[in-house]
C-alpha positions as CSV (number, residue, x, y, z in Angstrom):
1,M,-15.4,-6.0,3.6
2,T,-15.9,-2.0,2.8
3,I,-13.3,0.8,3.0
4,K,-15.0,1.9,6.4
5,S,-14.5,-1.5,7.8
6,L,-10.8,-1.6,6.8
7,L,-9.4,1.7,8.5
8,P,-9.2,0.4,12.4
9,L,-7.4,-2.7,11.0
10,I,-5.2,-0.6,8.8
11,A,-4.4,1.8,11.4
12,A,-3.9,-0.6,13.8
13,T,-1.2,-2.0,11.6
14,F,0.6,1.1,11.3
15,V,3.2,1.5,14.5
16,C,6.6,3.3,13.8
17,G,6.5,2.1,10.3
18,G,3.8,-1.0,9.7
19,C,1.7,-2.0,7.2
20,V,-1.5,-1.8,5.8
21,L,-3.4,-5.1,5.7
22,V,-6.4,-4.7,2.8
23,E,-8.8,-7.5,2.2
24,A,-9.9,-7.0,-1.8
25,R,-13.4,-8.1,-1.9
26,Q,-14.2,-11.3,-4.1
27,P,-17.8,-11.9,-5.4
28,K,-19.0,-15.4,-4.7
29,L,-20.3,-17.5,-7.4
30,P,-23.4,-19.3,-7.4
31,K,-22.7,-23.3,-6.8
32,A,-24.7,-24.0,-10.0
33,V,-22.0,-22.1,-12.2
34,V,-19.5,-25.0,-12.9
35,K,-17.1,-23.5,-15.3
36,P,-17.5,-20.1,-14.9
37,T,-15.9,-17.9,-18.1
38,V,-13.0,-16.0,-17.0
39,S,-13.6,-12.5,-18.6
40,Q,-11.1,-9.6,-18.5
41,P,-11.5,-7.0,-15.4
42,A,-13.3,-4.2,-16.3
43,Q,-10.7,-1.3,-17.1
44,P,-10.8,1.5,-14.7
45,Q,-10.2,5.5,-15.6
46,W,-6.6,5.8,-14.7
47,K,-5.9,9.4,-13.7
48,L,-3.0,11.3,-11.9
49,F,-3.6,11.8,-8.2
50,T,-2.0,14.7,-6.5
51,A,-2.0,14.3,-2.4
52,P,-3.9,17.1,-0.6
53,D,-0.6,18.4,0.3
54,G,1.2,18.4,-2.7
55,R,3.9,15.8,-1.5
56,F,3.4,13.1,-3.9
57,T,1.9,12.2,-7.2
58,I,0.6,8.7,-8.5
59,L,-1.9,7.0,-11.2
60,M,-4.8,5.8,-9.5
61,P,-8.2,4.0,-10.8
62,G,-10.4,6.8,-10.3
63,S,-10.7,8.8,-7.1
64,P,-9.5,7.0,-4.0
65,N,-11.2,7.0,-0.7
66,R,-9.3,9.1,1.9
67,N,-9.1,8.7,5.6
68,T,-6.8,10.1,8.5
69,Q,-6.0,8.0,11.3
70,Y,-4.5,9.0,14.7
71,Q,-2.1,6.0,16.1
72,K,-0.3,6.5,19.6
73,T,3.1,5.1,19.7
74,Y,6.7,5.4,21.8
75,M,7.4,8.5,20.0
76,G,4.3,10.0,20.6
77,E,1.0,10.4,18.1
78,I,1.6,9.5,14.6
79,T,-0.9,11.1,12.3
80,L,-1.7,8.3,9.4
81,K,-3.2,9.4,5.9
82,I,-4.4,6.8,3.8
83,F,-5.8,6.7,0.0
84,I,-7.6,3.5,-1.2
85,A,-8.8,2.8,-4.6
86,Q,-10.7,-0.4,-5.2
87,P,-11.7,-1.0,-9.0
88,P,-15.3,-2.8,-9.5
89,K,-15.5,-6.1,-10.3
90,Q,-11.5,-6.6,-9.8
91,Q,-10.3,-8.6,-6.9
92,V,-7.3,-6.0,-5.9
93,A,-6.9,-2.5,-3.8
94,Y,-4.4,-0.1,-4.6
95,V,-3.2,1.8,-1.3
96,V,-0.9,4.6,-0.5
97,A,-0.2,5.6,3.2
98,Y,2.0,7.6,5.0
99,N,2.9,9.1,8.3
100,D,5.3,11.6,9.3
101,F,7.9,10.8,12.1
102,P,8.5,13.4,14.9
103,Y,11.6,15.9,13.8
104,S,13.8,14.1,16.3
105,Y,13.3,10.6,15.2
106,G,13.2,11.4,11.2
107,E,16.7,13.2,11.9
108,M,18.4,10.6,14.1
109,T,17.1,7.2,12.5
110,D,18.9,5.8,9.7
111,P,16.2,5.4,7.0
112,Q,17.2,1.5,6.2
113,A,16.4,1.0,9.7
114,V,13.1,2.4,9.3
115,L,12.5,0.4,6.1
116,N,13.4,-3.0,7.5
117,N,11.1,-2.1,10.3
118,A,8.3,-1.3,8.0
119,R,8.9,-5.0,6.6
120,D,9.4,-6.6,9.6
121,M,6.1,-5.2,11.1
122,A,4.0,-5.8,7.7
123,L,5.0,-9.4,7.6
124,K,4.2,-9.8,11.6
125,T,1.0,-8.1,11.3
126,T,-0.2,-9.6,8.4
127,K,0.9,-13.0,9.4
128,S,2.5,-13.3,5.9
129,H,5.5,-15.2,3.9
130,L,8.3,-12.9,2.6
131,I,8.2,-13.7,-1.3
132,S,11.1,-11.5,-2.7
133,Q,12.8,-8.0,-1.5
134,R,15.0,-5.5,-2.8
135,N,16.9,-2.0,-2.1
136,I,15.3,0.7,-4.4
137,R,15.5,4.6,-4.8
138,S,12.7,7.1,-5.7
139,S,12.7,9.2,-8.6
140,N,14.6,11.8,-6.8
141,N,17.1,9.1,-4.9
142,H,15.4,8.9,-1.7
143,P,16.0,5.5,0.0
144,G,13.2,2.6,-0.5
145,K,12.7,-1.3,-0.2
146,E,10.6,-3.3,-2.3
147,I,8.9,-6.3,-0.9
148,E,6.7,-8.9,-1.9
149,Y,4.7,-11.0,0.6
150,I,1.8,-14.0,0.7
151,N,-0.5,-14.0,3.8
152,S,-2.1,-17.5,4.5
153,G,-5.5,-16.3,2.8
154,G,-3.5,-16.3,-0.7
155,K,-3.6,-12.6,-0.8
156,I,-0.4,-11.2,-2.3
157,T,0.9,-7.7,-1.6
158,K,3.3,-6.1,-3.6
159,S,4.9,-2.6,-1.7
160,R,7.3,-0.2,-2.1
161,M,8.2,1.9,0.9
162,Y,10.4,5.0,0.7
163,V,11.8,7.6,3.4
164,A,12.0,10.9,2.4
165,Q,11.9,14.4,4.3
166,G,10.9,12.7,7.7
167,R,8.2,10.8,6.1
168,L,7.6,7.0,5.0
169,Y,5.4,6.5,2.4
170,Q,3.9,2.8,1.4
171,V,2.7,2.4,-2.1
172,M,0.6,-1.1,-2.4
173,A,-1.0,-3.4,-4.6
174,I,-3.0,-6.1,-2.9
175,T,-4.5,-8.7,-4.8
176,T,-5.2,-12.7,-5.3
177,K,-3.0,-15.4,-6.9
178,K,-5.8,-15.7,-9.5
179,Q,-5.7,-12.1,-10.5
180,Q,-2.0,-11.3,-10.2
181,N,-0.9,-12.7,-13.7
182,T,-3.5,-10.6,-15.2
183,L,-2.8,-7.4,-13.4
184,A,1.0,-7.9,-13.2
185,K,1.6,-5.1,-15.8
186,T,-0.7,-2.9,-14.4
187,I,0.4,-3.2,-10.7
188,T,3.8,-2.3,-11.9
189,G,2.9,0.6,-13.7
190,Y,1.0,1.8,-10.8
191,L,4.1,1.3,-8.5
192,N,6.2,3.0,-11.0
193,S,4.2,6.1,-11.3
194,F,4.8,7.1,-7.9
195,H,7.0,10.1,-7.4
196,V,7.6,12.3,-4.2
197,V,7.4,15.6,-4.4
198,L,10.2,17.7,-2.4
199,K,8.9,20.4,-0.3
200,N,11.1,23.5,-0.1
């Protein structure tokens, strides 16, 4: 599944704090191979990525693909910004997505309600089972939630969501059971590297 084909699906799952559903590509092995050797995934070149508007930074494996989608909701039209990096020869996708809320909604709504709605929408739209969840804070003390869930196809998503200055950020790593253990430290490092940059 290519990045281009993922975008309509990603946009469709974001309604007032939904979640991105990304299917990491898995190469098919020839049938003749009985016991494939398990090689270490190729290590991509990680570098600091700064959002075009300067409002967040994160370590990414190379330059992410970028896209903008517009989604109509009961609050009005929401602009969704998506950044996706998929290292070659790895069954993993690293995603950052965010949307700004209309001012009135962002000011009146409890951040925990936004985060709970985002969690529920993620599980519903991806038809997933919740593995774990915990409340967290961003490096500059904005409310957040970390969730981990698995869908019927075996894809595991670890997501951290934050509400900051009228915006919902979602930072995700989507992988397979097979590569989850191999990439566990890398995924944690990726999630830990996300920082909200406050606007003046």
